[in-house]
MIPA-202328 format. One line per field, with one value per residue (C-alpha): x, y, z; residue number from 1. Coordinates in Angstrom, 2 decimals, m for minus. Example, Ala and Ser with C-alpha at 12.3 -4.5 7.8 and 13.67 -1.06 7.14 Angstrom:
// residues 2
px (12.30  13.67)
py (m4.50  m1.06)
pz (7.80  7.14)
n (1  2)
// end
This chain:
// residues 574
px (m41.25  m42.20  m42.92  m39.36  m37.75  m39.42  m37.89  m34.55  m34.58  m35.19  m32.23  m30.53  m30.60  m30.80  m27.50  m26.14  m27.55  m25.51  m22.63  m22.64  m19.47  m19.21  m16.78  m17.06  m14.14  m14.49  m11.96  m12.64  m11.45  m14.05  m10.99  m8.34  m4.96  m1.33  1.55  m0.79  m1.59  m5.21  m6.75  m9.43  m11.31  m12.25  m15.31  m15.40  m17.77  m15.83  m12.28  m10.33  m6.65  m4.94  m5.52  m2.84  m3.20  m2.16  m0.36  m1.25  m1.28  m0.92  m0.86  1.49  0.21  2.47  0.73  m2.47  m3.45  m5.84  m8.62  m9.01  m12.53  m14.67  m17.63  m18.21  m17.39  m13.56  m11.89  m8.24  m6.88  m5.27  m2.56  m2.23  m0.29  m1.76  1.18  m1.21  m4.18  m6.92  m9.75  m7.38  m9.05  m8.23  m8.40  m10.23  m8.60  m9.63  m9.79  m9.18  m11.02  m12.23  m15.07  m13.39  m12.18  m14.30  m13.33  m13.67  m15.40  m12.67  m13.01  m12.35  m11.40  m11.14  m7.39  m6.83  m3.87  m3.00  m4.21  m3.16  m5.01  m5.86  m8.37  m5.97  m2.69  0.54  2.57  6.28  6.99  10.58  11.25  14.53  17.06  20.10  21.58  24.20  24.60  22.30  20.12  16.77  14.45  10.71  8.96  5.35  3.44  m0.48  m1.96  m5.71  m8.18  m12.04  m13.57  m13.90  m11.18  m13.67  m12.76  m9.41  m7.85  m4.86  m2.80  1.06  2.65  6.49  8.99  12.25  14.21  13.28  15.54  18.55  20.79  22.76  18.91  17.59  13.82  10.99  7.34  5.46  1.96  m0.58  m1.86  m5.62  m8.48  m9.25  m12.33  m9.39  m6.72  m6.50  m3.87  m1.90  1.13  3.98  6.95  5.17  4.80  1.60  1.78  m1.32  m2.19  m4.83  m7.84  m9.49  m12.43  m14.03  m17.25  m15.15  m12.52  m10.93  m7.47  m4.73  m1.97  1.20  5.37  8.17  11.57  14.74  17.78  21.38  24.27  26.56  27.35  26.49  24.62  21.35  18.78  16.05  13.73  10.33  7.21  4.49  1.04  m0.94  m4.48  m7.12  m10.31  m13.21  m16.22  m18.22  m16.68  m17.42  m19.29  m16.40  m14.78  m15.64  m12.40  m10.60  m9.75  m6.15  m6.34  m7.71  m9.64  m9.88  m6.11  m5.43  m8.04  m7.72  m10.03  m11.96  m12.23  m15.54  m14.78  m14.28  m12.35  m9.84  m5.48  m4.17  m0.86  0.75  4.22  5.50  9.36  11.82  13.99  17.78  18.77  22.34  23.89  26.85  29.58  29.49  33.07  35.71  37.19  35.24  33.92  34.66  33.89  30.68  29.33  26.08  24.34  22.04  21.82  19.76  18.62  19.08  18.26  18.86  17.82  18.14  16.49  17.12  15.28  15.32  16.86  18.11  19.55  22.60  25.69  25.56  21.45  20.65  19.26  17.75  18.97  16.57  18.35  15.98  16.85  13.96  13.29  14.38  13.74  13.45  13.69  13.64  17.64  18.96  20.46  22.58  24.40  27.67  30.53  32.23  29.22  28.84  31.61  31.63  29.48  33.26  34.54  32.32  29.71  29.14  26.65  25.93  26.06  23.13  19.52  17.31  14.76  13.90  11.26  10.55  9.14  8.93  10.91  11.96  14.07  15.24  17.18  17.17  20.33  21.46  23.21  24.94  26.91  29.95  31.09  28.64  28.89  28.59  26.42  25.20  25.74  27.42  26.21  26.24  27.87  26.97  27.46  25.24  25.83  23.57  23.05  22.39  25.48  27.32  29.39  29.02  27.40  27.62  24.83  24.83  22.66  21.96  24.16  21.32  21.40  21.46  21.91  24.37  24.26  26.41  24.88  25.04  28.99  29.73  30.55  32.42  30.56  32.95  31.27  31.23  32.73  36.02  34.97  32.01  31.59  30.78  27.03  25.89  24.29  20.35  18.47  15.91  13.11  11.33  13.70  16.32  14.38  14.63  16.64  16.92  20.10  22.02  21.33  17.39  18.21  20.24  17.16  15.22  17.60  17.65  13.75  13.54  15.65  14.66  10.73  12.28  13.99  11.26  10.93  14.50  13.20  11.09  14.24  15.89  14.29  15.13  18.30  19.05  17.45  19.68  22.56  21.44  20.23  23.99  24.86  21.32  21.92  25.29  24.06  21.39  23.14  25.48  22.73  21.39  24.70  27.31  30.29  30.00  29.23  33.58  34.51  33.47  34.87  38.17  38.68  37.91  40.07  42.50  42.28  42.39  45.14  47.61  49.27  50.13  51.86  51.14  52.62  49.92  47.33  47.81  47.66  44.58  43.25  43.74  41.83  39.14  38.71  38.88  37.76  41.43  43.71  45.42  48.51  48.72  48.08  50.96  50.46  49.75  46.66  45.50  45.88  43.35  40.78  41.74  41.77  37.95  36.85  38.37  41.01  43.50  46.26  48.58  47.32  47.58  51.43  51.68  50.29  52.98  55.74  54.33  54.72  58.25  59.46  58.13  59.95  63.14  63.47  62.65  64.92  67.57  70.81  72.08  72.45  70.20  68.64  65.32  62.50  60.12  56.42  53.47  52.49  49.60  47.18  47.84  46.76  43.89  42.65  43.16  41.38  38.09  37.97  38.40  36.25  32.23  31.41  32.65)
py (m144.72  m148.64  m147.14  m145.31  m148.39  m150.55  m148.25  m148.29  m151.79  m152.12  m149.66  m151.47  m154.66  m152.87  m151.44  m155.20  m156.23  m153.86  m154.72  m158.20  m159.41  m161.63  m162.99  m165.05  m167.08  m168.37  m169.24  m166.68  m169.69  m172.40  m175.04  m175.11  m177.64  m178.67  m175.86  m173.19  m169.97  m169.31  m166.50  m167.07  m163.45  m163.22  m160.27  m158.80  m156.15  m153.87  m152.96  m155.53  m155.90  m158.55  m161.95  m164.76  m167.78  m170.47  m173.62  m176.39  m179.00  m179.23  m176.19  m172.54  m169.27  m166.99  m163.64  m161.48  m158.04  m156.17  m154.55  m150.83  m150.26  m146.79  m149.04  m151.99  m155.35  m155.00  m157.66  m159.21  m161.19  m164.43  m165.86  m170.04  m172.54  m175.81  m178.55  m181.39  m183.10  m184.26  m181.98  m179.09  m177.76  m174.26  m174.29  m171.86  m168.59  m165.42  m162.00  m158.94  m155.88  m152.84  m154.42  m157.88  m160.43  m163.12  m166.44  m168.25  m171.63  m174.55  m174.10  m177.77  m177.25  m179.97  m179.35  m181.69  m182.18  m182.27  m185.90  m187.42  m187.14  m190.45  m189.31  m187.64  m188.86  m186.75  m187.93  m186.63  m188.39  m186.89  m187.73  m189.42  m189.62  m190.06  m186.83  m184.81  m181.21  m178.87  m181.91  m181.02  m183.05  m182.65  m183.02  m183.26  m183.83  m184.98  m184.09  m186.72  m186.38  m188.73  m185.18  m181.61  m179.37  m176.30  m177.51  m177.01  m173.80  m172.39  m174.71  m175.04  m176.95  m177.27  m178.80  m178.43  m179.88  m176.59  m174.17  m175.98  m173.15  m175.59  m175.85  m174.04  m174.19  m173.20  m173.38  m175.05  m174.13  m176.73  m175.41  m176.22  m173.99  m171.93  m173.78  m176.66  m174.10  m173.37  m171.96  m173.27  m171.63  m173.36  m172.37  m169.70  m168.76  m169.36  m171.63  m172.52  m176.13  m178.11  m179.63  m182.91  m183.59  m187.15  m188.84  m190.40  m188.16  m184.64  m184.33  m181.36  m181.92  m179.15  m179.63  m177.92  m178.09  m178.60  m177.51  m179.24  m177.06  m178.73  m182.43  m184.50  m186.93  m185.24  m186.87  m184.60  m183.70  m185.24  m182.63  m181.52  m180.59  m178.28  m177.21  m176.60  m179.31  m177.38  m179.08  m176.94  m175.50  m171.63  m169.86  m169.71  m166.14  m163.37  m163.49  m166.46  m169.49  m168.76  m165.66  m166.21  m169.21  m171.23  m172.62  m168.98  m168.62  m168.65  m169.81  m167.56  m167.58  m169.16  m171.43  m175.33  m177.50  m179.67  m179.44  m182.46  m183.40  m185.27  m186.39  m187.63  m188.93  m187.99  m190.38  m189.90  m188.07  m188.29  m185.79  m186.27  m184.03  m183.54  m184.65  m183.00  m184.93  m183.35  m179.96  m177.09  m173.63  m174.22  m175.65  m174.42  m175.80  m178.19  m181.48  m184.32  m183.84  m180.61  m179.71  m176.12  m174.24  m170.98  m167.84  m164.54  m161.72  m159.68  m161.85  m159.42  m156.26  m153.40  m153.45  m152.05  m152.37  m154.04  m157.45  m160.01  m163.75  m165.86  m168.62  m171.56  m174.73  m177.21  m180.38  m179.61  m181.17  m177.68  m173.81  m171.62  m172.56  m171.79  m167.90  m166.97  m168.57  m168.68  m166.02  m168.41  m169.75  m166.01  m165.26  m168.54  m166.04  m164.90  m161.60  m160.31  m159.96  m157.51  m159.28  m157.61  m160.46  m158.94  m160.77  m158.32  m160.31  m163.84  m166.24  m169.48  m172.45  m175.94  m177.72  m174.37  m171.36  m168.80  m165.82  m162.56  m161.02  m157.54  m158.96  m156.53  m157.08  m155.63  m155.92  m156.36  m159.96  m162.46  m165.10  m166.96  m166.39  m168.81  m172.10  m172.38  m174.47  m174.73  m178.47  m180.52  m183.24  m186.30  m188.42  m191.46  m191.51  m190.31  m187.80  m184.23  m183.60  m180.50  m179.55  m176.98  m174.92  m174.62  m171.81  m169.23  m168.31  m163.80  m161.53  m158.01  m155.39  m152.16  m149.02  m147.05  m147.04  m148.42  m151.87  m151.83  m150.64  m149.44  m149.89  m146.77  m148.88  m150.07  m153.17  m154.27  m156.73  m154.07  m154.21  m150.84  m149.10  m149.44  m146.29  m145.87  m144.06  m141.56  m138.42  m140.46  m139.78  m135.86  m134.55  m131.28  m128.49  m128.84  m125.73  m127.00  m130.51  m129.00  m126.90  m130.01  m131.30  m128.97  m128.28  m132.13  m132.27  m129.25  m130.96  m134.26  m132.53  m129.54  m131.25  m129.94  m126.97  m126.09  m126.20  m123.22  m120.75  m121.60  m122.39  m119.22  m117.49  m119.76  m118.38  m114.86  m114.46  m113.71  m111.14  m109.67  m109.02  m107.34  m105.29  m104.65  m103.83  m101.89  m99.35  m98.93  m99.42  m96.43  m97.84  m101.96  m100.69  m98.47  m101.62  m104.07  m101.25  m101.31  m104.91  m105.43  m102.81  m104.16  m107.93  m106.43  m104.22  m105.97  m108.33  m105.27  m102.85  m104.23  m100.99  m98.48  m101.33  m101.73  m97.71  m97.47  m99.67  m98.46  m95.14  m97.01  m98.33  m95.74  m93.08  m91.54  m89.75  m92.39  m89.72  m88.88  m92.88  m93.67  m95.90  m92.48  m91.42  m94.98  m95.75  m93.93  m95.34  m99.08  m98.46  m96.68  m99.78  m101.83  m104.18  m106.32  m104.83  m107.76  m106.47  m102.79  m103.71  m105.52  m103.38  m101.03  m103.69  m103.42  m99.30  m99.94  m101.65  m99.64  m97.15  m98.83  m100.15  m96.06  m94.39  m96.49  m96.78  m99.41  m102.27  m102.16  m105.49  m105.69  m106.31  m108.83  m108.46  m109.59  m109.15  m107.14  m109.36  m111.48  m108.24  m107.22  m110.53  m109.98  m106.46  m107.99  m110.40  m108.22  m105.08  m105.47  m104.33  m107.31)
pz (8.63  7.17  4.11  3.91  5.33  2.63  m0.44  1.19  0.82  m2.49  m3.51  m1.90  m3.29  m6.92  m6.26  m4.94  m8.01  m10.83  m8.66  m9.07  m10.90  m14.07  m15.90  m19.70  m21.50  m24.77  m27.47  m30.83  m33.12  m34.05  m35.41  m33.18  m33.56  m32.20  m32.00  m33.46  m31.07  m30.44  m28.44  m25.39  m25.30  m21.51  m20.93  m17.24  m16.23  m14.49  m14.22  m14.23  m13.57  m16.10  m14.87  m14.18  m15.83  m13.68  m15.39  m16.45  m18.61  m22.39  m23.05  m22.68  m21.84  m24.42  m23.81  m22.24  m23.92  m23.13  m25.71  m26.04  m25.53  m24.02  m22.94  m20.84  m20.26  m20.32  m22.69  m22.45  m25.31  m24.29  m26.13  m25.74  m27.44  m27.34  m27.03  m26.96  m29.27  m27.52  m24.76  m23.16  m20.10  m18.88  m14.84  m13.07  m12.44  m10.52  m11.74  m9.75  m10.03  m8.06  m6.45  m5.21  m7.37  m9.26  m10.24  m14.35  m14.80  m16.33  m19.67  m22.26  m25.77  m28.56  m30.16  m33.09  m35.22  m38.88  m40.35  m43.50  m45.97  m46.89  m49.54  m51.43  m53.11  m54.05  m57.15  m58.90  m61.70  m63.39  m67.17  m66.54  m63.15  m64.81  m66.45  m68.33  m67.28  m69.28  m70.04  m69.57  m67.39  m67.00  m63.52  m63.48  m59.96  m59.71  m56.78  m57.07  m54.94  m53.95  m52.42  m54.43  m54.53  m53.46  m49.97  m49.53  m48.57  m47.74  m49.26  m48.38  m51.43  m51.09  m53.29  m51.80  m55.50  m57.22  m54.37  m55.40  m57.25  m58.89  m61.41  m63.72  m63.23  m66.14  m65.46  m68.11  m69.41  m69.43  m72.78  m71.93  m72.49  m69.58  m68.08  m66.91  m65.97  m62.27  m60.07  m57.70  m54.77  m55.42  m52.95  m52.79  m55.95  m58.49  m60.83  m63.59  m63.08  m65.43  m64.00  m64.44  m63.36  m63.78  m61.31  m58.33  m58.17  m59.35  m60.43  m60.54  m62.79  m63.20  m64.78  m64.02  m66.75  m64.47  m65.89  m64.23  m64.42  m62.10  m61.83  m58.63  m57.10  m55.98  m53.00  m53.20  m50.15  m50.37  m51.33  m48.84  m49.19  m46.40  m46.18  m44.74  m45.09  m44.70  m43.47  m46.78  m49.42  m49.62  m52.66  m56.22  m56.46  m58.39  m60.32  m63.12  m61.24  m62.16  m60.57  m57.38  m56.13  m52.51  m52.22  m51.66  m49.35  m45.28  m43.17  m41.15  m37.51  m37.33  m40.22  m39.41  m40.80  m40.18  m41.63  m43.46  m45.12  m48.14  m48.68  m51.96  m52.16  m55.43  m56.64  m56.44  m59.50  m60.73  m63.02  m65.22  m66.38  m69.84  m71.09  m72.51  m75.38  m78.71  m77.28  m79.01  m78.83  m81.29  m78.25  m78.23  m74.64  m76.08  m74.91  m76.69  m80.05  m82.54  m86.14  m87.36  m90.11  m91.43  m93.56  m94.57  m95.89  m98.47  m101.09  m103.07  m101.59  m102.41  m100.44  m96.76  m96.78  m93.54  m94.30  m91.33  m90.18  m88.55  m86.89  m86.21  m83.81  m83.63  m81.96  m78.76  m75.79  m74.48  m76.33  m73.25  m71.41  m75.00  m73.82  m76.95  m80.01  m79.44  m80.75  m82.60  m84.95  m86.05  m87.05  m89.55  m91.72  m92.41  m93.31  m96.23  m94.04  m90.74  m87.78  m84.53  m81.95  m80.09  m81.61  m83.24  m81.90  m79.83  m79.86  m78.23  m77.83  m75.74  m78.73  m80.62  m80.69  m82.78  m83.42  m85.80  m86.14  m88.77  m91.50  m94.03  m97.25  m97.81  m101.08  m104.11  m106.04  m102.90  m104.00  m100.97  m96.94  m96.01  m93.66  m89.78  m87.81  m84.25  m82.04  m79.18  m77.04  m78.00  m75.01  m76.51  m78.06  m75.80  m78.48  m79.67  m82.94  m85.09  m86.39  m90.48  m91.21  m95.55  m97.20  m98.47  m101.81  m102.37  m104.55  m103.56  m106.21  m106.41  m104.33  m107.42  m108.10  m104.73  m104.60  m101.11  m97.71  m94.79  m91.83  m89.62  m86.18  m86.84  m85.23  m87.00  m83.97  m81.37  m80.76  m80.51  m77.49  m77.60  m77.30  m74.21  m74.16  m77.23  m75.82  m77.97  m81.04  m80.78  m82.91  m82.16  m81.83  m78.74  m77.60  m77.65  m76.19  m73.32  m72.39  m72.53  m70.14  m68.27  m67.50  m67.22  m64.55  m62.73  m62.63  m61.86  m58.76  m58.14  m54.73  m53.42  m54.76  m52.18  m49.03  m51.42  m49.55  m45.59  m46.92  m47.91  m45.01  m42.71  m44.27  m44.70  m41.58  m39.50  m42.64  m42.12  m38.73  m38.59  m41.69  m39.28  m36.34  m38.08  m39.12  m35.15  m33.49  m34.57  m32.47  m33.56  m37.10  m36.53  m34.72  m37.91  m40.58  m38.78  m38.58  m42.38  m43.37  m41.69  m42.72  m46.24  m45.65  m43.38  m46.07  m47.94  m45.05  m41.40  m39.68  m41.81  m41.14  m37.53  m37.18  m39.39  m37.05  m34.17  m35.35  m36.75  m33.62  m31.66  m33.83  m34.20  m36.60  m38.13  m38.26  m34.72  m33.19  m30.27  m27.61  m24.87  m27.61  m27.53  m24.21  m22.66  m25.02  m23.94  m19.85  m20.63  m22.35  m19.31  m21.40  m19.10  m17.99  m19.47  m23.01  m22.44  m21.93  m24.96  m27.07  m25.28  m26.29  m29.80  m30.14  m28.58  m31.03  m33.84  m32.25  m31.81  m35.33  m36.53  m33.93  m32.13  m33.74  m36.37  m34.61  m31.78  m30.97  m31.55  m29.04  m28.75  m29.24  m30.74  m34.64  m35.32  m36.16  m32.38  m31.45  m33.41  m32.69  m28.71  m29.17  m30.54  m28.35  m25.20  m26.46  m25.77  m29.35  m31.18)
n (1  2  3  4  5  6  7  8  9  10  11  12  13  14  15  16  17  18  19  20  21  22  23  24  25  26  27  28  29  30  31  32  33  34  35  36  37  38  39  40  41  42  43  44  45  46  47  48  49  50  51  52  53  54  55  56  57  58  59  60  61  62  63  64  65  66  67  68  69  70  71  72  73  74  75  76  77  78  79  80  81  82  83  84  85  86  87  88  89  90  91  92  93  94  95  96  97  98  99  100  101  102  103  104  105  106  107  108  109  110  111  112  113  114  115  116  117  118  119  120  121  122  123  124  125  126  127  128  129  130  131  132  133  134  135  136  137  138  139  140  141  142  143  144  145  146  147  148  149  150  151  152  153  154  155  156  157  158  159  160  161  162  163  164  165  166  167  168  169  170  171  172  173  174  175  176  177  178  179  180  181  182  183  184  185  186  187  188  189  190  191  192  193  194  195  196  197  198  199  200  201  202  203  204  205  206  207  208  209  210  211  212  213  214  215  216  217  218  219  220  221  222  223  224  225  226  227  228  229  230  231  232  233  234  235  236  237  238  239  240  241  242  243  244  245  246  247  248  249  250  251  252  253  254  255  256  257  258  259  260  261  262  263  264  265  266  267  268  269  270  271  272  273  274  275  276  277  278  279  280  281  282  283  284  285  286  287  288  289  290  291  292  293  294  295  296  297  298  299  300  301  302  303  304  305  306  307  308  309  310  311  312  313  314  315  316  317  318  319  320  321  322  323  324  325  326  327  328  329  330  331  332  333  334  335  336  337  338  339  340  341  342  343  344  345  346  347  348  349  350  351  352  353  354  355  356  357  358  359  360  361  362  363  364  365  366  367  368  369  370  371  372  373  374  375  376  377  378  379  380  381  382  383  384  385  386  387  388  389  390  391  392  393  394  395  396  397  398  399  400  401  402  403  404  405  406  407  408  409  410  411  412  413  414  415  416  417  418  419  420  421  422  423  424  425  426  427  428  429  430  431  432  433  434  435  436  437  438  439  440  441  442  443  444  445  446  447  448  449  450  451  452  453  454  455  456  457  458  459  460  461  462  463  464  465  466  467  468  469  470  471  472  473  474  475  476  477  478  479  480  481  482  483  484  485  486  487  488  489  490  491  492  493  494  495  496  497  498  499  500  501  502  503  504  505  506  507  508  509  510  511  512  513  514  515  516  517  518  519  520  521  522  523  524  525  526  527  528  529  530  531  532  533  534  535  536  537  538  539  540  541  542  543  544  545  546  547  548  549  550  551  552  553  554  555  556  557  558  559  560  561  562  563  564  565  566  567  568  569  570  571  572  573  574)
// end
């Protein structure tokens, strides 16, 4: 008996040890910052309900979410938003389970605040702060650091001046070898910067060209830089540095880092409107220095033969901003040439812009291509200047006996629509091309043809059901045939169609159809007395029209169409 009691005591102690509740609470991230939400992982070795977190100083509970799991322990994620830097204390709270309740231990967490990076410096330089509309200004951003840039992750670099809708922004290529190039996220876009490394510091430099399109005083907000400064740097990426690097990486939860920030003010920018005095239709949108030149190939041709006229603008402050040449400039070539105003080819560099046009001489004997003149604004002298290309000597011979070229279009300046795709190169018969287009349409919309069989089945299903019922139900077939014949003949002869309908409907002889022969059939079908009375009035009206003396007023009765509609509604075989 003592042995049995001993073993029962051992088993009871073992069961009580297994049923003992335990709970753990810890943050999932190694680095926490003020106003940045983080999660606490709560683990309970039993089935528990979501806990109630007591209100504490310096934090807010944003939510509690259970973590799905098939095996114990049960987990909850508690989202916390710290509201002050320093040591954050999560007070103890109870977790209720089906076996009882257990209380967590107080949790102390270090919460950091972003700090200004004293070991770094951010600066922005503008080539000029007093501008005219359309005048390019170069903005250069320099980021200098005494520590390695490889420790900087999750970079956020914002330049508010580039978000001004009245400015056009063009990123500039640094023009350095690949080993000195590196990619940066600026305003949510990738920009290529130049990396310079010395014994004491590292430096990143990149530039933009800004083009103001409206006058006014611009007070841009300061540029801001934020990033995560890692305690240790990670291994370099396998991709080129300008494509994917540490600046685009997000720290992992186990990484220890601190948040740093920098800012750089920008000077006020005054943008003046271009003067109206002296500006003509030849103004090209260029503000600054400009020289122009032209060339033509070939220099010898026959009348109507295409030539390539290339106009080059050089010594520009920035070439890519010039979209095209004014139409008045091309019209200055004279009436002896036909020129397409849409450039065949465009090229640009930082300080030049070229346009290539298709030119056709319209008569033989033309000695030269005239000079082209365009206007630009000189901000130093504050006046409009005109630059001209030199005349180009050419030789135009007759094309056989043809000395004058007649353009195919009535408007020589109208640009022809460019063809798109290789399908426009096919030259087949109209029938063949229509076949090609039909096949392309079917192939492009093949998914729609999968819907045709079910739609066709739904459309034909009522008709097929009526057809099948006509085969198996003679009364239904007779009624359907009677209604169909009546609808076809009622417009030609209402009385004949009415009698034929009754004869077909009740299997009677059409010539002997009277109310006396129809009434018994109606009564067999349990037709309402009101409808039988209306049908009797219809026959009485017919008899009055045929046999009553002339001048007798007609009796009022329903039309044949109304009676047929009532009969079809009342009889069960409809």
